[in-house]
N, C-alpha and C positions, 0 to 999 in steps of 0.2 A: 353561595354556589350550592344550593340544595341539590340540584341535579348531579353535580360533580360528586357530592357526598353519598347520594344513593348509588350511583354507578360504582364508586369506590367500595361501598359496603357489600354490593352484590358480588363483585369480582373476588373480594377477599374471602367472602362466605364460601365461594365455590373452590377456594384453594389457590386462587391466583395472587399475583403481587402487583401492587401499584406503586410506582416510583414518581413523586412529583418533581417536575423539572423547573418549572416557574409558574407564574400566575396562570391559571386555567389551562395548563399543559402538563400531561403526565405520560409516562411510559407504562405500559401494561403488559404483563406476561400471563398468558392464559394457559391453564392446564391442558395437556395434550388430549384428554378425553373430551374436551369441549370445543376443539379447534374447528369442527365441522360446523358449528354455529356461526363461525367467524371467517367463513371462506378459507378455511384450512390454515389460518394464521394463528401463531402462538405468541407473537409479539407484535403489538400495535402502539401507535402513539395517538393519544386522544386530546383534542381541544374543545373546551367548553365555553369559549368565547369566539365570536365571528372574526374579530380583528386579529385574534391570536391564531385562528385557523389560516387566515390569509397570510399571516407572516411566517407560517410554518405549513407550506403546501403538502409536505409528506404526512402530516397529522389528519386524522378523520375528525370532522366537526360533529360534536354529539349534541343533538337537540331533539325536541319531541317530533317524532315522525321519521327520525333518521334510521337507517338500516341497523345500526349497531344497537341502538337503544331498543329497537323493537325485538332484536334477538335477545337481549339481555332480559327484557320483559318476560318473553316466551320461556327463557330458561329458568328464571326465577319462579314462574308459575309451576313449571314442570317439577322442579327440584324442591319446591316448598314443602315443608313438614306438614302444613295444614292450609286448606283452602275452603272457600265456600262456592257452591254452585246452586243456581236457582232453576228449578226444573219447570219446563214448559208443559202445560196440559191443554190438550185440545178442548175437552169438554169435561167439566166437573159436575156430573149429575149421575144419578142412579134411578133407573125405573123400578118401580114395585119394590122399594126398599124393605118394606115389612116382611113380605114373603121371602125375600133373600136373606134377611136377618133370621127369621125363623128356621130356614134350612141351614144356616150356619151354626144355630144353637139348638139342635134337635133334643138334646138332653135336658134342656131347660123346661121344667114343669110349669104349667099354668099359662096364663095369658101374658103375651108381650105387647107393649104399646110403645109407640115413639112419642116421647114427651117434647123433644126439640131437635131440630135438624139445622146444622149451619156448616158453612165452608170455613175451614181454618187452615193454618199453615202447620205441617208436621215436619219432622226432620229425621233424617237418616245419617248415620255416620259410617263411612266405609274406611276401615283401618287396614293398612298394609304392613303386616308383620314379617320381620326377617327372624327365622327360627334357626339357631346354631345348635348342631348336635356335636358335643365334645366328648372324644374319647382319647385314644392315642393320636387322632387326627381330628380335624374340624371340617364338618359338612354343613352347608347352609341350604335352606329352602325358603320360599316365601309363601305366605297365606294371607289371603284376603278375607276379612270378616266384616260383615254389615250388621249394624245394630239399629233397630227402631228405637229412637229416643222417646217415642210416646209411651212405649212399654218397657224400655231398657232391656229388650230381649233380642238375642241374636236372630237375624231375619234371612235365612239361606233362600227364601223364595224371591225376594227382590234381588238378591246377589245373582241368582240364576237369569234374571230377566232384566239385568241392567242395560242390555243392548236396546231396550225399548226407551230408555231415558233420553230425552232431548233437553239440554240445559244452556243456559246463558250466564255471563258473569254478573250481570246487574239484576236487581229485583224486577220481577214481572208483575206481581200482583200485591195489592194492599189488602191483606188478610190478617186477622188477629192470630196470634200464636195459640195453639191449642192449650199449651200449659208451659210453665217454666221448665225448660229441659235440663236434666241433671247429666252434664257431659262426663263428669267424673265416674258416675255409676255406670254410664254406657260404656266408658272405656274400660272399666273393670270387667264388664261382662264380655267384652271382646278379648281382653287379656286372658281371662280365665279360659275362654274358648280356645285361644292360641295355644295355651299350655296343654289342654285336654288333647288337641289335635296332635301336639308333639308327643304326648304320652301314648297315643293311639299308634303313631308311627314307630315310637320306641318298641311297643309290644310286637309289631309286625316284624321288626329287626330281630327280636328274640326268638320269633317262631320262623325265621327265615331257614330255608333249606341249606343255604351255604354255611350257616352257623353249626347246624347239625352235622353236616359233612366234615367240617373242621374238627368238631369234637370227636367224631368217630375216627378220623385220621389220627388225631393225637393219641386216643386211648389205644387203637390197635398198634401204633408204633411203640409205645412204652410198655404195653403188654407183652409184646415180642421181646423187648429188651429184658424184662423181669423174668420171663420164663427162661430165656437162654442163660441168664445169670444163676437162676436157681438150678439149672441143669448142671452147672459146673460144681455147685455145693454137693451134688449127689455122686460125685466122682469118688471111686474107691481111693483110699490111701491119703485123704486130705486130713490135716490136723484140724482140731477143734477150733484153734485160732484162725486158720485159713477159712474154715466154714463161716465163722462170725464176721470176717472181713467181707465175705461174698454176701452175706444176709444184710450187712450194713450198706453195702453198694446197692442192693435191691431196694432198701429203704430210701436211699437217696434218689434213685430213679423214681420211685413212687412220689417223692416230694416234688421233684422237677416236673412229673407229669401234672400234679395238681396245680403247680404254679403256672404251667402252659395253659391248662384249662381255664383258670381264673383270668388269665390274660386275654384269651380269646373271647371269654364272656364279657369282660370289661370293654372290649372293643365294640360289642353290639349293645351292652347295657349303658348307653350313653347319658350324659348330663344335658339337660335341655335349658337353652337360654333364649327366650323370645324378646325381641326388641322392636320398638315401632319405628318404621321407616318414614310413614306419613299418614295423614288422615284427611279425608275429604268429607265436608259436610253438605249434604243434599237437602235443600229446602223444597218440600213437595206439598202442594195443596192437597188436603184430604177433606172428606165429609165427616163430621162429627155427628153421632147419634146419641142423645141421652134417652135411655130406655127405662121403662118401669115394668117389673115383673110382678104379677099378681097370682099367688098361689094360696088357695084356701083362706082368703081373707088377709094374708100377709103380703105386704108390698116390699120390694127392694128395687134400688136403681143401680143401673150400670151404665158404662160409657163405652161405645164402639166406634172404631175408626174405619172408614173405607179408603182403601188405597187405589187410585185410578190407575196405577202403574201395574200392579199385580192382579187387580180386579178382585181383591180379597179383603177380608175384615180382620181387624186386631182388637182384642179386649183390652181395655185399660186396667191396670191393676187397682 
């Protein structure tokens, strides 16, 4: 019963409960957050055999093409931690490539020649991170980061233009891979970028006007307390012992002020914890150019990729 095993694994992964009742029949408890996928139901009885379904008319027969299985497949795809999408390209060609390459590399001295041009398969990884800011409370935000696996660099341009991407679930083209993709290095680039984005937000928090207003409020309050307390020490007729008690109280107020200031700074000076929610791998056909640079009798070669989505180039490392 491979189908029953698959359905059971998906439901349990989503946090649901599967209770076997007899052969090819089970009771399923669906988490409240997913009930809309199943017509508002949180409890269903599933049958994985036609005869069992006939014997149990209250059970839903699960087979390929059935409503419940289609919903589970859609939910599994949506909640999957990683998936692959194959991007559809209308036309993979570039007019006047040498002229456009020269415009892309204006700082390159000497003559540029195209040694070879071919269509290859490139890959971009889109990572969705959840960034948790921890102080006395927890706050969360999400960050999407795209990495070009041809260069292992963060690519904000394709992220901004992702609405131009049309993709399918199945491969569309028979093209050689441009290179062996280093998924781990690509992930590290995205993870480091997520940390940097978190640090940038942390700096903004520390420069926030609300923080400064809280600091000013605390300082003004405790300054008034200390001044009032010291005024008592200046009264005539106080013994030295009484004056020392008042000065000690002023010191205690000062310590309490510093404690309050540190607590409010700690509230804004948060700890950052990024975690990966999911990743999507986009397979995008690109044009690879092998170039030769000739400057004063010295030749060197470089590899350049043309992305038909962004209409831009990326230089291989």
